[in-house]
N, C-alpha and C positions, 0 to 999 in steps of 0.2 A: 210919802212914798219913798223918798230917799232914805228916810229913817229905817224903814223896814228892810230895804235892800242892804243897807250898811250893817244892820244887826244880823242879817243872814250870813254875810261874809265874815263878820267878826265872830259869830258863834261857831261857824265851821272851823275857823282858824284856831279858836281856843280849844275846841274839842280835839282837833287834830294834834295840837301841841300837848295837851294833857295825855293823850294816848301814846305819843312819842316819848314823853317824859316817863311814863310808867314802864315802857319797854326799854328804857335807857338808850334811846336812839337820839341822834342830833335833831334839834328842833329847827324847823324851817323858818327862814327869815320872812318877816312881813314886809315885802318889797313893794315897789311901785306898781307891779302888776295887779296887786289887789286893788289899788286906787283906780287904775285904768278900768278894770273889769267892773268895779263898783259904779264908776261914773257912766260907763256904757250901759250897764243893766238898769241903772236908775233912769237914764234918758229913755230907754226902751219901755220901762214900766210907766213912765209919765205919758208917753205917746199912746201906749195901748190902753191904759186904764184911766185916763184923765176924765172921761165922762162918768165912770162908775164911782170914783172916789172924789168927794167934795168936802 
């Protein structure tokens, strides 16, 4: 579960960085906020879907 959530955030960041690079705009930093949101969303996914995913 944590793997899927992490890949979602990483994929979104990479696509955003690619589009900003193509437009010659400054690329956003991969800060601690991403780690906090990933941890919170992973915990929420585990709580909500622990019975469905085994």
